[in-house]
N, C-alpha and C positions, 0 to 999 in steps of 0.2 A: 786153462780154458774158463775156469769158473772167475779168476780174477778179471779177465777180459769182459765177461758177461756182466760182472758187478762194477763195471767202470774202473778197474784197475787198482793198483796199490794205493794211490792217495785215498780212494773211497774206503779201502780196508783200514788204513792207518787213521781216517777220521773217527772210526768207531771206537777208539781208545780201548780196545780189548774187550769190549762187551759184543758178542757175536749172537745173533739170533740162532736157535736150534736148527732152523731150516737151512741157514747158510753152512754151519758146520757139517750138517748131514750131507748136503750137496757136495761140498768140498771133499768130504770123506769118501763119498761114492764115486766121484769123479776121479779121484786120486787112485782109488783101488781098481777102477776099470782100466785107466791108463797103464798102471803097473802091470796088470794082467796082460794087456795087449802088448806091452814092451817085452814081457817074458816069452810070448807066443813068437814074436818077431825074433828075438834072440835065439831060441831053439831052432827055428826055421833057418836062420842064417848060419848057425853052427853046423847045421846038417849039410850046407852047401860050400863051406870053406874049412880050411884047416884050423885047428885051435889056436895056432900062433897068430894067423891072420886075424882071427876073431878077437884075440886079445889086443892086438894092435889097433884095430877099429875100436874097441871099447876104451883103450886109452886115449884116442883121439876124441872120442865122445865126451869123456870126463874133462879133458882140457876145455873142449867147447863150453860145456856147462859151467865150468868154473869161470872162464872168461865173460859169458853172458850173466852170470850172477854178479860179477864184479861191476859190470856196466849197469844193469838194472838197479841193483841195491846200492851202487855207489861205495863199494867197500874197499878200503885201502889195502894195497898190496904189501904185504910184509916181504922183506928180502928172501927169506926162505921159501915162501911161497912162489915168488918168481922163479927161483932156482929150480924148485920142483917142477913146474910148468915147463920151463926150458929144457930141463933133462928129459922129461916125457916126450916133448915134441921132437928134440934132437934124436933120442933113441929110436923113435918111430921112423924118422927120416933115414937113419944110418941102417935100420933093418931093411926097409924097403929097397935102398941102394944096394945092399949086400945081396938080397933076394934076387933082384933083377940082374945084377952082375953073375950070379950063380946060374941063373936061367940062360944067359947068353953063352956062358961057357959050356953048358950042355949041348946047345945047338950046335 
């Protein structure tokens, strides 16, 4: 949010490492607030779903964050990173499929 308000990453890179104290404080406070809200939502979600389902959702969230950061920061993908991401996505898909089949058999 702060990066959007401050005209994005190019504006941040243009400072070449010298950040005004107000900017650092604003980034720190915004980051702290967003992390607190993330924790509140996580505990609320955990109260409503099973721990395994929550873990699967968390895995998907991490993959999305990794892919977004690769796109935004133009990070090169190493083969090991690609294998890890594919493993996480495939594992999540297989778990969801197995859980759906188990639910069908119970009915």
